[in-house]
N, C-alpha and C positions, 0 to 999 in steps of 0.2 A: 576609776580615778574621780569621776564626777561625784560619786557617793562620798568619798573621803573629803573632797573639796567642800561639798555641802556641809559635812559635819564640822570641819574646821571653821569655815566661814560663818556657819550658823552660830558656833560657840562665841566667836569674837564679835560678830555683829549683834548678838543678843545683849552683850555688854554695852556695846557702843551705841546701838540704836534703840534698844527696847528695855532698858532698865526701869523697873517699876517706879512710879513717882513717889510711892510711899517709902521706898528704901533710900531714895536719893539724898534726902536731908541727913540721914544717919551716916551714909557713906561719905558725904561731903565733909562731914565733921570728923571723919576718920582719915588720918594720914595714910593708913593702910589701904583704905578703899581707893583713895586717889592714886596711890602708887600702883594698885592693881589695875585700875583703869588705864593708867599710862602705859603700863607694860602690855596690857591686852591690845591697846590701840596700836602700839608699835609693832607687835607681832602680826596683827591683822594687816597693817599697812605693808609690812614686808612681804607677807604672803600674797596680798592683793596685787602688788606691783611686780612681783617676780615670778608668779605662776605663768606658764606658757600658754594658758588658755585666756581668751578674752573674757573679762568679767565686767558686766554693766548692771547698775542698779537703776531701775525705773520707778517713778512714783505711781500713784493710782491713776494718773492721767496719761501714763506712758511717756512721761518726760524723763530724760536721762538725768539722774542725780550725780552719778559718779561712773567713771570708766577707768580701767587700768591701762598700763602701757601696751600690753598685748592687743587690747582693743584698738588703740591708736594705729598700731602696725597693720592690723587686719583691715580696718576701714580706710586707712590712708589719710585720716584727718586728725588734727590735734584735739586734745580734750577740750580746749577752749571752744572749739566749733561743735564738738559732740554734745557736751553738757548743756543742758537747757533746751535741747531740741527733742521733740517726740521721735521715737525710733521709727515711727511710720512716716517721718518727714521724707520728702522726695530726694533730699541730698544723700540719703543712705542707699537708694536705688536697689531695693531688695527684690530678687527674682526667685521663682521656683526652679526645680530641676529641669523642667521642660522649656525654660527660658522666658516664660510669661511673668508679668508683674505679680508679686505676691500681694494679694488683697490685704488691706489693713486689718479687717476683722478676723482674718485667718492666721495672722502672725502669732507665733507662740506666746509672746508677752501679753498680747491682747486677750488670747484665749485663757491664759493663766489668771489675768485680772478679772475676766468676766465670769469664769467658772469656779475660781478659787482652787483649782486643781493643777498639779504640775503637768507641764507639756514637755515631753522629752523626745530626743532623737529625730528632730525635724531638720532636714537638709535644705539649705537655702544658699543663694549666691549674694554676696555683698560686693558692691562695686568699690574697688580700691582706687581712690582719687589720685594717689601718688603714683601707682603703677599703671593706672589707666586700664585696668582689666578686672574681671570678676574673680573673687576668692570664694571658694566653696567651704562652708562651715556646717557643723552639726550644732544645733541650738537646743539647749535645755533651759526651760523657764520655770522657776519655782516661786509661787506666791508666798508672801510672809504676812503674818497677822499680829496685831497687837492683842494683848491679853483681853479676853472678853469680847473681841470684835469678830464678826463673821465675814467681813469684807477685807480683802488684802489691802494693805496700805502701800505695799511696794512689791516689786518682782526682782528676784535675783536671776540674771540671765548669763549663761556661759556660752562662749563661742569656741568650738574646737576646729582648728584648720584641717580640712581633709582634701585640700586641693591636689596634693601629690597622689593621694589614694584615688581620687576621681580621675586624674589623668592616667594613672596606671590601669584603672578599671576600663577607661575609654579605649586605651590601647588594647587591652585584653579583649574587649568586646569587638573592636575592629578586627583584631587578629582572628577571632572566632568567626566573624562574618566572612572574612576573606577565605579562611580555611574551608568553610562550609559552602562557599559559593564558587570556589575555584573549580576548574574543569578536571583537574588531576585528582586521582584517588590518593588519599593519605591514610596511613595507619602507623601508630606508634607502638613500639614494643618496649618491654623492660630489658634489662641487660642480658636476660636469658632468651631473648627473642620471643617472648610471650606477648601476644597482642593485648594492649590495654585501652586503646582508643582508635576510633576511625572517624572520618568525616563523611558528609552526605554523598560526595562524589564516589567514595569507595563503595557505598551501597548501590548507587546507581550503576556503576560499572560492573561490579561482581555479582550483585543480587544478594550478597550477605549483609545482614544487619550487625550492629554492634554486639547484640546478644548472641548471634550465631558464632562469632569468632573470638569473643572475649576469652582470654586465657589460653587460646590455642597458639601453636607455633606458627611463626611467619612462613615457614617452609610448607605448611599444610595447604597454602594457597597456590603452590606451584605444581606443575605437572611433570610427567616423565619425558615431555618433549624437550626439556632443557638438556643440553648436552653437558658432558662432564666439565667442559671449560668454564661454564657459568658457575657450577658448584665449587670448582677450585678457586675461581676468582672471588666468590663470596666468602669462602673460608679464609683466603688470604686477607681479605678486607677486614674481617673481624679481628685479625691479629695485628696487622701492620699499617692499615690505611685509615684515613679519616672519612673518606667517602668513596663510593663506587657507583658506576652507572653502566647499564647495558640492557640487552634485550632478554626479557624473562617471559616464559610462557606461564600463564596463570589459569586458574580454574574458576569458571562461573558456577553459580549455585545450580544452574540447569545441567551441570556436568559438561558443558561445552568449553573447549579450550580457546584461549585467545592470546595473541602476542601483546606484550606491554613493553614500553620503554621505562625502565625503573632507575631511580636514584636513591641510594641508601646513605644516610649520614649518621655519624655518632654524636650523641649529646653527653658531655662529661659533667660530673659534679665538681664541687669546689676542690675536692682532693685530686682531681685529674683522672678519676676512674669513670668508666663507661656506665652511664645511668640509664640511657634509653637509646633506641635506634628509631630514626624517622624514615619511613619508606614512602616515596612519592612515585606514582606511576601513572601512565596514560595508555589507554587502549589504542594500539596502532594497527588494528585490523584493516581499516580503510586505507591507511598509508601503505601497508604491505600489498594490498590489492592494487593500489595505484602504482606501486613500484613494480609489481608483476606485469601490470598492463603496459607500463612504460618499457619494461624489458621486452614485452611482446612487440610493441611498436618499433623498437630499435631494430628488430630483425624481420618485421613483416610489413607489408603494404596495408595501410589502414582501410583503403577502399575495397580491395578484393580479399584481404586476409591472407594473401599468398606470401611466401618468403620473399624478402627483398634482396637486393644485390649482396648485402653483407652475409646473410644466411646462405644464399646460393653459393657464394664463393667458399664459405666454410665447408659446406657439404661436398662441393666438387673437390676441394683440396683434400679432404679426408678420404673420399672415394678413390681419388687417383693414387693416393699412397697405397691403398689395398690393391688397386689394379696393377701397380708396378710390381708388387710382391707376387701377385697371383698370375700375372701375365694375361689378365682379362682385357676386354675392350669396352669402350664407352662412347657415348655420342652426345653432342649438344645440338639442340634444335632451336634456332632463333626465329620467332614468329613476329610478324608485323601486320596489324590490321590495315587493309588497303583502303585509302581515301577516308580514313577515320576523321581527319581534321575537318573535311567538308561536312560530315555528319555532325560533328561537335559544334561547328560554327553555325550551321543551319538550324539545328533543333535545340541548341543550348547545352550547357554543361550537365544538367540533370539527366538528359537523355544520353549524353556521352558517357557519364559515369555508369548509368544502367547498362550500357552496351559493354563496357569494360568488365563489369561484374558477370554479365552473361558469358562473355568470352572466357573468363577464368573458370566458370562452371563447366563449360563445354570441354575445355582442355583437360581439367581434372577428371572428368568422366571417362576419358579415353586412355589415360596413361596407366601404367602399372603402379601397384602400391609402393614399390621401392623407388619409383622415379620422383624427381623433384620438379615442381612447376613454380616458376617465379615470375612476378611482374617486374620486368627489368627497368622499364622507364616508359612513361607516356602510354602509347598503344603497343608497346613491345613486350613480348613474353619470351621466356626461355624455359625449355624442357631439358633436363639432364637425365639421360638414361645410363644407368650404371650396369656393368656386367652383362652386356648384350651378347647373346649366343651367335648372332649373325649380323653382319654389317648391312644387310637388307632390312633389318627390323626398323631402323629409323625412317627409312623411306616408306615403309608400310604405315607407320604411325603418322608421318607427314601427310600422306594421302587421305587417311581417315580424318585428320584434322581439317584438311581442305574441303572434304566432302561435307563434314558436319557444319562448317561455316557457310556453305552454300545454301543452307536452309535459312529462310528469312527469320529475323528476330523481331519480336514485338516489345517495344519499350514505350511505356506511357501512352499507349494508343497509336503509336507510329509503327508502320511495317517497314523494317529496314533490311535492305539486301546488302550483305557484306561478303568480303572474301579475305583471304590471308595469303601472304607470301612467306615461304619458309626456307631458311638456309640451314644446312647440315654440315657439321664438322665432326670428324672421328678421332678418337684416341686409340693408339698413339700417333697414327700417321699424319694427322693434320695439326698436331700440337700436343705438347707433353706437360702443359700447365694450364690452369684455369683461364688466365687472361688471354692466352693465344687461342684456345679453343673457342671462347666466346667471340673474340675479334674475327676469327675466320668464319664462324657461323654467320656473323653479322654481314660480312662481305658476300657470302653466298646468298643471303636473303636479298641483298640489293641486286644481285644478278637476277634473282627470281622476279623482282619488280621490273627490271629492264626487259625481261622476257615476256612481259605482258601481265604480270601479277597472277594471283590465283594458281600458283604452281610452287614446286620446291626445287631447289638446286643443291648439289653437293659442292663443297669447297674445292677449289683448285688453286694451284700456285699463281695462275694468271690473275685470279681475283685479288690476291695480295698486292700485285702490281697496280691494279685499278684503284684499290683503296688508298695506296700510297700516293698515287697521282692526284686523287681527289683531295687528300689531306694537304699535299704540297700546293695545289691550286688554291685552296682556301687560305693557306698561310700567306701566299704571295698576293692574293687579292686584298687581304687586310692591310698590306703595305703599299698598295697601288696609289692611294691618294697622296700619302706623304712623299712617295717617289715620283710624283707627277707623271704617272704612266697612263692616266685616263684622258680621253679626248672625246669631244662631242662632234659628231658629223650631223649635217642638216639636210633633210630631203624636202623639196618643195611640194606644196599642195595647191592645186589650181582649180579655178572655176571651169567646168567642162564646156560651158557655152562660150565664154570669152577667151579662155586659155590664159587668163591673167592670174598672177600669184595671189593667193588669199591667205596662205599660212605656211609655216615651216615646222616640220616635226624634228625634234632633237633625238638623235640616236647615239647611244653610248658605245664606245669602242675602247678596248684595253690593249695597249702596246705591251704585251707580255715580254719579260726580259729574254726568254728563250724561244717562245713559240710564235712570236711576232704579233701582228694585229688580229685581235679576236673580236667577233661580234658579241652583242649582249646575250644572244641565245646560247653561247658556249660557256657562260659563267653565271648567268642570272639565277639559275636554280641553286647553285652552291651559295650564292649571296643570300638567297631567301632562307635556305636551310640553316645557315650559320648565324642569321640575324644581322649580317653586315649590310643587308639591303637598305636599312634605315639610313646609315651614314652615306651609302652610295647614292640613294635617291635624293638625299639633301644636297649632295655635291652636284648632281645633274641639274636639279632645280635652280640652285644658286648660279651656276655657270650659264645655263640657258637664259635666265632673266638678265644677267649682265650683258650677254651677247645681244639680246633683243634691244636693250637700252642703247647699246653701242650703235646698232644699225639705225635705230630711230634718230639718234644724234647725228648720224651721217646722212640723213635725209631719205633713207629707204623706208617707204611707207608699207611695211609688212603688217598685215592685220593681226595675225595670231602667232604666238610661239606655243607649239604643242609639246607637252611633256608627259611621258608615261608615268603612271603612279602604281606602285605595287599594293596589293591588298594588305600586306604587312604594314606598310607605311600608314595606310588609311585607318587601320585599327588602333593606332597610337593616339592617346588622349591629347598629345601636344601637336598633332599634325597641322591643324588649322593655324595655331600660333606660329608654327614654323613657316608656313606659307606667307603669313602676314609679315613676319620678320624679314624674310628674303625679299619680298616685294618692296618693303620699305627701304632696306639697305641698298637695293639695286635701282631705286627711284623709278620702278616700273609700275605704271597704272595697271590695276587688276584686270581691266578690260582687254589687255593684250595677252593675257595668259589663258591657255586652254589645257585642261588636264584630261588625259585619256585613261579611262578605267576599264579593267576587265570585269567580266561577270562575277568572278570569284570575290570581288571587293564587297559584294552586297550580301554574302552568305552568313555574316555574323548575326546571330539571333537577337543580340542585345539592342539593335537599332542604332548603335553608335555611329557606324559609317554613314547612315542616312542623315543623321543629325549633323555630322561634320560636313558632308557635301552641301547640305542646305545652307550652312554657315558660309561656305566658300562662295556659293551662288549669291548670297546676300552681299558679299564683298565686291562682286562683279566679275568673278572668275567663271568662264564657260566650261561645261562638262561634255565629254564625248564618250559613248560606250564603244569600246574597241571589240573587234571580232564578234559583232552581233550575229547571232544565229549559230555560233560555234560553242561559246561558253555556256555557263549555267545561269545566265541572267534571267530574273523573273520579270514577266510583263507587269506584275503588280508594282514593281519598283519604279516603273516609268511614271506611275501616278504619284509617287512619294518624293521624287526629286525633279528638279527643273533641268533636264538634259537638253542640250541644244543640237546635238548631232549624233547620228548612228554611223558606225564604220563597218562596211561589208568586208569580211575576211577574203584574202587573196585566193583562197582555195576555191571560192565560187566564181571569182573573176577569171581565173585561168581557163576554165572550160565553159564560160558563159556563151561562147559561140557554138560549141559542139555538143553540149550536154543539156538536154531539156530540163532535167531536174535542177541543175545549177541555175539555169535561167529563171525557172519558176521561183526558186528560193530568193534569188536576187530581186525579182519583181515584187515578191511578197514583202521583203524587207523595206524596199523603197516605198511601197504603198503604205505600209505600217508607219514608217517615219513621216511621210507627208500627211497621213491621217491624223497624226499627233502634232502636226506643225513643226516637225523637226527636219533639219537638213540631213542629207545622206551623202557620205563620201565612200568611194570604192578604192581599196588599196590593191597594188600589184598590177596596175595597167601597164602593159608593155607594147601594145600596138594600137594603131589608129582604128582598126576594126573593133577592138574591144571597147575603145572610147566611144565610138559611134553607137555600138549596141547599147552601152550603158546610158548614153544620152537618150536613145529611143525609149529606154525603160523609165526615164525620168530622173536618173541620178544627177545630183547637183555638183559634186566635186570629185576630184580624182587625185591619186598619188601613185607613182610608180616610175619605172625606168624610162617610160615614154617622155616624161617631163624632166627627168634628171635623176641620177643616182645620188645616194648620200654623199655630200661633199663637205669640205672644210669651210669655215665661215667666210674666208676671203675670196671664195669662188665668185665669178661674175655672172653665174647663172641666175641669181636672184634679180640683178639689175635687168637682165634680158627679159625675164618673165614679167617683171613689173612694167617694162616698156611695151610688151605685147598686150 
């Protein structure tokens, strides 16, 4: 088009601008010449104004002499503004394709004027002042000469708008970048499913290059692992559907197969016929492995890799169906590691986890290949023995397990002595379904623990009654607070030298709706095992503080309210905040509160209990170690917390007069306490002789029936002891 334009414009402009001077007088004298010029000028002007290309004439100094209407539209300025300005003027804002300013000396018009040669096909951006954006044009500049001159006297410059083409190219480039940088493999086929194009990810995923697969069938990339359903669906897709997606097994160049998630779409031509197919796929090998792993985790314990409850139930259910048909017998062994919690709390969870893994290994090494070993929960394991030839076989296995667990375990440098308790239930006599067999084996295991641990017990009907009673007890205990069935009794603590009251210990009692008044020893274990001890302990602390405040308001100058604290309470992160809240709500100064702790409270390896206790001491609360010499309290902890008192267990006090060992232990505890500047209190004093002997040994305080049994708060025994 530019060549034709140059030809036409050149013809007319040669008449209009470059008529030789020698011919002009003759032409001017000729009407024909004048008419020819007029017609030529009219044609030129018509062509000049109506052509869709911008046309600009610049003189030898690059000043615009004329510009057509298309130029006005491209630049967004009127001709009055354009004409008379140099094209290199800043108002034109000419840029290169990379967005940089187009240097004056490099612009096509300037090059044409300077070299005298045409400059064609230069792309540049012109700022359109009206639209306030850049318009992209291709510029051609042709120098024009007068006859006999070697320097051009003007330049004909055409501007062709390529903005839409540039935008299209930009979109195509962007699409190409996206396609080649996307993570999914893409390949395009013709209507016959012959591959014609692939992206970079295709090569990365499959190992095949474009040259490797060009012209080959899309189906050549699939493997025989695809089932017939996939082939049928793809066949149906080519006939009746616009797109399809599903799992397709593909072939890698290394001949390894891999699963892919594939989407296939049709591309139709203007006539509605299929022109191409676009296949987009991603390698889902890692996803499938993760899926398989999740499937494994759904049915296995992640720590020991043993079957979990779900898989155990599934296997027992299936086995029992066969046992019903064949008339065979089976057994469930329920195992629990004895005192595992103490080991876990003392040495930390890493050691505890190592112990559980070792336990799983020892159990698996002793069972038959057809038996199932499951980690049921926490430190509990279940062994299911199917098709047992003799009901004595479970007992033999149970004894082997007990014997192997009596061998010490070495975990992370620690030598651990452990044992197990085992309960056994038999199919069909002890249950005809999975749930019943496991429940009854569990009950038998608890009987083994009652019998001293490190033994096995068979299930009996009597155990079901015990388990039911325990469950009923727990359910009733959970309702005891809202039913107002709990009550606090108080037992005095006195100074052995003066006999005066120095403190009162709160003792919990439960008025059971059917069994009457129960002491804490009869239900505290159930409370701890069920987790209800937290709510129970908070109730005791709240009511004991309220009662102490009431006594003080009544003028009773009792020095301490002693409250027992469970290790479960102490391990809670909010325990200190709970104590603070209760002291504040009851208006009781912390100096009146004394918390009595068992040795087990300090067995947590994290150091959290020590931190909590020191926070309580900082508040002003006193601490006493209960049953000192009986529990598992470490002497090292006496250095880490500010204890005020040690309490001697009543088992030593009972025979302090008759048993030299008990007397020696009592003397040692008192000497230890005094050596650490602690007071020592003895519990269980029932006679004057015991009191006198304890005084001779240096004991400071006492508690027991000699001074008063646990009583309700309105008893006058406290006024009497204060008077003495």
